[in-house]
C-alpha positions as CSV (number, residue, x, y, z in Angstrom):
1,M,208.6,-93.6,236.9
2,T,208.5,-97.1,238.4
3,T,205.0,-98.7,238.6
4,I,204.2,-100.3,241.8
5,P,202.2,-103.5,241.5
6,A,198.7,-103.4,242.8
7,G,198.6,-107.0,244.1
8,D,201.0,-109.7,244.7
9,F,201.9,-110.5,241.0
10,D,203.5,-107.8,238.7
11,Y,201.5,-107.9,235.5
12,E,203.3,-104.9,234.2
13,R,206.5,-107.3,233.7
14,H,204.8,-110.7,233.4
15,G,201.5,-110.0,232.0
16,H,202.3,-110.1,228.3
17,G,200.1,-112.4,226.3
18,Y,198.0,-113.1,229.2
19,A,194.6,-112.6,227.3
20,G,195.9,-115.1,224.7
21,Q,196.0,-118.0,227.2
22,R,193.3,-116.8,229.7
23,R,190.1,-116.6,227.7
24,T,186.4,-116.8,228.8
25,D,185.1,-120.4,228.9
26,P,181.5,-120.2,228.0
27,R,180.5,-123.1,230.4
28,I,182.1,-121.6,233.4
29,A,180.8,-118.1,232.4
30,A,177.3,-119.6,232.3
31,H,177.6,-120.3,236.1
32,V,178.8,-116.7,236.8
33,H,176.3,-115.0,234.7
34,A,173.5,-117.1,236.4
35,A,174.7,-115.9,239.7
36,L,174.4,-112.4,238.9
37,G,170.6,-113.0,238.7
38,Q,168.7,-110.1,237.1
39,A,171.4,-107.5,237.5
40,R,171.6,-105.0,234.7
41,T,174.5,-103.1,236.0
42,V,177.6,-105.0,237.1
43,V,181.0,-103.9,238.3
44,N,183.7,-106.3,237.5
45,V,186.6,-105.8,240.0
46,G,190.1,-106.9,239.1
47,A,188.8,-107.3,235.6
48,G,192.1,-108.1,233.8
49,A,191.5,-108.5,230.3
50,G,187.8,-108.9,230.5
51,S,187.0,-112.6,230.9
52,Y,183.7,-113.4,232.2
53,E,182.0,-110.0,231.7
54,P,178.5,-110.6,230.7
55,P,177.9,-109.1,227.1
56,D,174.1,-108.5,227.7
57,R,174.5,-106.1,230.8
58,H,176.2,-102.8,231.4
59,V,179.6,-103.6,232.9
60,V,182.0,-101.1,234.5
61,A,185.5,-102.8,234.6
62,V,188.1,-102.0,237.4
63,E,191.5,-103.0,236.8
64,P,194.8,-101.6,238.4
65,S,197.3,-102.9,235.8
66,A,198.0,-100.9,232.7
67,M,199.3,-104.1,231.0
68,M,196.2,-105.9,231.6
69,R,193.9,-102.9,230.7
70,A,195.7,-102.7,227.3
71,Q,194.8,-106.2,226.6
72,R,191.1,-105.7,226.7
73,P,189.4,-106.5,223.4
74,R,188.2,-103.5,221.5
75,H,184.4,-104.5,221.9
76,L,184.7,-104.2,225.8
77,A,184.7,-100.6,227.4
78,P,188.0,-99.5,228.7
79,A,188.5,-100.3,232.5
80,V,188.6,-97.9,235.3
81,N,192.3,-97.6,236.8
82,A,191.6,-98.3,240.4
83,A,192.1,-101.1,243.1
84,A,189.6,-103.3,244.8
85,E,190.4,-101.7,248.1
86,R,189.5,-98.1,246.9
87,L,186.5,-98.4,244.4
88,P,185.6,-94.8,243.2
89,F,181.8,-95.5,243.2
90,D,179.0,-94.6,245.5
91,D,177.3,-97.0,247.9
92,G,174.9,-99.3,246.1
93,A,175.9,-97.9,242.7
94,F,175.6,-101.3,241.0
95,D,172.9,-104.2,240.8
96,A,175.9,-106.6,241.3
97,A,179.5,-107.0,241.8
98,M,181.8,-109.6,240.4
99,A,185.5,-110.8,240.9
100,T,186.8,-113.7,239.0
101,V,190.1,-115.5,239.9
102,T,191.6,-112.2,241.4
103,V,190.8,-112.0,245.2
104,H,194.0,-114.0,246.0
105,Q,196.1,-111.1,244.6
106,W,194.6,-108.2,246.6
107,S,196.7,-106.5,249.0
108,D,193.9,-106.2,251.6
109,L,191.3,-109.1,251.0
110,G,188.8,-107.9,253.6
111,Q,188.9,-104.2,252.6
112,G,188.4,-105.3,248.9
113,L,185.5,-107.6,249.6
114,R,183.9,-105.1,251.8
115,E,184.0,-102.6,249.0
116,L,182.4,-105.1,246.6
117,R,179.5,-105.4,249.1
118,R,179.4,-101.7,249.6
119,V,179.0,-100.7,245.9
120,S,176.5,-103.7,245.2
121,R,172.9,-103.5,246.1
122,G,172.5,-107.1,244.9
123,P,174.6,-110.1,244.7
124,V,178.4,-110.3,245.0
125,V,179.9,-113.0,243.0
126,V,183.4,-114.2,243.4
127,L,185.0,-117.0,241.3
128,T,187.9,-118.5,243.0
129,F,189.8,-121.6,243.9
130,D,189.4,-123.6,247.2
131,R,192.8,-123.9,248.6
132,D,191.8,-126.9,250.7
133,L,191.1,-128.9,247.6
134,L,194.3,-128.0,245.3
135,G,195.9,-131.2,246.4
136,L,193.5,-133.3,244.5
137,Y,195.1,-132.3,241.2
138,W,197.6,-134.4,239.8
139,L,200.1,-131.4,239.5
140,A,200.5,-131.6,243.1
141,E,202.9,-134.5,242.6
142,Y,204.9,-133.0,240.0
143,A,205.2,-129.5,241.5
144,P,204.3,-129.4,245.1
145,E,205.9,-126.0,245.3
146,I,203.3,-124.6,243.1
147,I,200.5,-126.0,245.3
148,A,202.1,-124.6,248.4
149,V,202.4,-121.3,246.7
150,E,198.7,-121.4,245.8
151,H,197.5,-122.6,249.1
152,R,199.3,-119.7,250.6
153,R,197.8,-117.0,248.2
154,Y,194.3,-118.2,248.1
155,P,192.1,-117.2,251.0
156,P,189.8,-119.6,252.7
157,I,186.5,-119.9,251.2
158,D,184.4,-119.2,254.4
159,L,186.5,-116.2,255.0
160,I,185.5,-114.8,251.4
161,A,181.8,-115.7,252.2
162,S,181.8,-113.8,255.5
163,H,182.6,-110.5,253.9
164,I,180.3,-110.5,251.0
165,G,176.8,-110.8,252.3
166,S,174.6,-111.9,255.3
167,R,173.6,-114.7,253.2
168,A,176.3,-116.6,251.1
169,E,176.6,-119.9,249.3
170,V,179.4,-121.8,247.7
171,L,179.0,-123.5,244.4
172,P,181.2,-126.1,242.8
173,V,182.2,-125.3,239.2
174,A,183.0,-128.2,237.0
175,I,185.8,-127.6,234.6
176,P,185.3,-129.0,231.2
177,F,187.7,-131.1,229.2
178,D,188.5,-128.5,226.7
179,C,188.4,-125.6,228.9
180,V,189.6,-122.4,227.1
181,D,190.7,-120.6,230.3
182,G,194.1,-121.5,230.8
183,F,194.5,-121.9,234.7
184,A,196.2,-124.9,236.0
185,E,193.3,-127.2,236.4
186,A,192.0,-126.5,233.0
187,Y,194.6,-129.0,231.7
188,Y,193.7,-131.9,233.9
189,A,193.3,-134.2,230.7
190,R,196.0,-132.3,228.6
191,P,199.2,-132.4,230.7
192,E,201.3,-131.7,227.5
193,R,200.2,-128.2,227.6
194,F,202.4,-127.7,230.7
195,L,205.5,-128.2,228.5
196,D,204.5,-124.9,226.8
197,A,206.2,-121.9,228.5
198,E,203.5,-119.6,227.4
199,V,200.9,-121.6,229.2
200,R,202.9,-121.6,232.3
201,A,203.5,-117.8,231.9
202,S,199.8,-117.1,232.0
203,Q,199.5,-119.0,235.5
204,S,200.9,-116.6,238.0
205,A,201.7,-119.2,240.6
206,W,204.9,-120.1,238.4
207,G,206.2,-116.6,239.0
208,F,206.6,-117.4,242.7
209,V,209.1,-120.3,242.2
210,D,212.6,-120.4,241.0
211,D,213.7,-121.4,237.5
212,A,215.2,-124.6,238.8
213,V,211.8,-125.7,240.2
214,Q,210.2,-124.9,236.9
215,A,212.8,-126.7,234.9
216,R,212.7,-129.8,237.2
217,T,208.8,-130.1,237.0
218,V,208.7,-129.7,233.1
219,D,211.6,-132.2,232.7
220,R,210.0,-134.9,234.9
221,L,206.5,-134.3,233.2
222,R,208.1,-134.7,229.8
223,R,209.9,-137.9,230.7
224,D,206.8,-139.3,232.3
225,L,204.7,-138.5,229.0
226,E,207.3,-139.8,226.8
227,S,207.6,-143.1,228.9
228,G,203.8,-143.5,229.6
229,A,204.3,-143.2,233.2
230,W,201.9,-140.3,233.4
231,D,199.1,-142.0,231.4
232,E,199.5,-145.2,233.4
233,R,198.6,-143.4,236.6
234,F,196.3,-140.4,235.2
235,G,195.3,-141.6,231.7
236,H,191.8,-142.1,232.8
237,L,191.5,-138.2,232.8
238,R,191.9,-138.0,229.2
239,E,188.5,-139.7,228.9
240,Q,186.8,-137.7,231.7
241,P,184.5,-135.0,230.2
242,E,184.8,-132.7,233.2
243,F,186.9,-132.3,236.5
244,L,185.5,-131.4,239.7
245,G,188.5,-129.8,241.5
246,S,188.9,-126.6,243.4
247,L,187.1,-124.1,241.3
248,K,184.3,-122.4,243.3
249,L,181.7,-119.7,243.0
250,V,181.0,-117.8,246.1
251,V,177.8,-115.7,246.1
252,G,176.8,-113.3,248.7
253,R,173.6,-111.5,249.0
254,P,172.5,-108.6,251.3
């Protein structure tokens, strides 16, 4: 039987090794967990392999991809096989709801966000990227096709905020120099990491451009690193302890 992807990226085919590259960064996690407030029960929707789930609360994870559910570490409870748009829980079943770097992949954003709000009697916490700030990152010069893909996929921040509560705030999240969650901006000071095919494979945007674009980007970056051209323009980032880019935390309250 053919498995139909629940979102815009087929993790059944391309999600191998994802958990090895995309791990919880404790400094980013601190922002997420603080936004959950005093919640003791939390639903994590689009949970993937379990990144950012707070260890000191009761978490129910929801993940439609069997490949991603299989990569959850043994100390985490198995995830429920369901999609954001159809959560199998009663109204107000949880103290809080969270969704980290996932809303851009949902087939019906509005419905998924309304479901988060429905099942949470407290905050709804969404970690995502602001598509209007993606061009700040140096990768935009090397792979404009990737930035274009991500701009198309990520929903406007104000649209997210409008669905998750009558009161919503948007908080910028600084990305640390040695961030262990391997999304693109995590390597703002470590450009060599993009030469690793496994790193690129854990960033879904690369799956939306053809092989020629990927090869051209990698070849240009390799040449510029070898010649020193990258460092001449962007080398100051290697000394920058954190990067304030497009990573945002959107917190909605009833």
